[in-house]
C-alpha angles and dihedrals in degrees: 000000000000090000094069090057091055091052090048093053090050091052091046091050091047090047092050091048090050091049089049091051092049090049091050091049091049091051092047091049091048093050090047089051090049091049090050091048090050090052096049092045086049091053093050093045089043094054088046092048092047094045094052097062091034088056087052092051095049097036096051091042089058091047092047092050090057096041117104098184107090093207092055090043088056091052091051090050090053089053091049089052092050092049090047093052090050090051091050090050092055093048091048093049092051092049092046092054096046089047093050092045093052089052092243096125113101118182116234107196119200133172107278131173102239095205091051093047093054092043091052093052089045091054092049091052095046096088091052091051093047092050089054095043092241121143112234109206110196116147105183091189090067092058122090106269099222144118114250131184106244140138097261098203095048093044088052091049091055092051096043092050094048093045097045089050092048092050092044094054098039116091123226113292093028127116138230121198138188125204128182121190144165115255106224120206095027117250113220090332091309111127107170131058130199121192125192113186133177138182091221136128094291126208132281117246088242092060097045096083090055095047098110097037113115116257094009117136129166108233105205121162091238090058086072099218097305110194129218140100098270087238100112099088096041087055091048092050094049094047092048089050091050089051090053092247135130129229125206129188133200117182138166125188110252093006105070144250135275123199118194120191122188116193136184100229128179107228111221119236106256090220090066108102111234105217111271114237115243115238110266098247091149100131112121094012113139124234131190113218118197109192132139099200110087093206093052090046092052093049093048094046094050092048095045095045088049087060093052102264125135108226132201118188137208125189095217143013097262094054088044092054090046091052090050091049090052095049125095113259108274093013092119115056091195143353121228107206128195111207106213109056135141122253093017126012126222096262092054093044090051092050089048093052093045090052095054118114099238135104097251098043094091098039108039108110110246110195119195115224107192145154088216103095100174126122093240092055090051091049090048090051091054092047090053088056102262116154101211141336142223124197124230134279078057116233100219094204091055092047091050090051090053093046092049090050099044105036 
């Protein structure tokens, strides 16, 4: 009769396996459903978050157009600018996240003074903190004064996201602080630590596990309807992962939150000369701007002429290349090149200029100005022979930095 028992065990094992499979499928289905739910709630919150500042832009533009009093007009324009920046922030966050998730983000480390980097971000966040009545405690002198190899833009993103969150969730009279220190001895190869701490409303233990999930935000009454996509921390987490770092969070409702990031950073050899900046004697230099959109052209020309440049324009790549060919060698100090243009796009126009038989064809800085902010577009721009690139809407300070460096 022992045989029956054997058969029974087989059946039991098969039954258990089947149950296990069913359970796994159920779990997979559940997590897929949750992911779907997150996406649809993201889309609805996204359209809400985009509409709010867009409403500000359009609403205040209408009001400003009808306003006779120049002082009030100025105030409305300030509000339009604020709404516009918020809108840009949301769009950038969404792109960042989709780029990181599709594995398209590649870090590009460069030598950066750590103290300076943190101080710069601190300065940019100061007005937000003052508006809110929050004390921003960043003492650059207490940070290690050293040059580290790090992807500057992504390091800034991490800091900006952590600081703006801290300020956002800290009531008036609170404080937000940043510390940077050396980790000695190293911990798992990680040698530098960054701590961002606030005395804000903190997070509930229930929310903590969802902290780094995209589009998750804890809606507590004391948060006072804080806007945003809920993408900041998921971006931070992914960048820190890319950098080979770890991020740790301690938070207590009503007491505040403390983020600790440990990174493995290569410390630059102090003897290495960091390229000296050329003096900004840019006044009177001539630029060639290739751009098909008349509005964008008008904005760029006004801003560049305001900074002392002479500007020639071309509505497409082929006219741009022709203008360059007709100019005296060295007449143009730089070419600003839109990518998507009719007749001939920016890549082709760049290749055409680079192929010309003239002394400045290989050396003139050609700077891409494009609304395509993806890694592959940037790589394509470099392959076509472009020197550098700025994304639209163009950050004038960044463009001036590039021009000072390249001209």
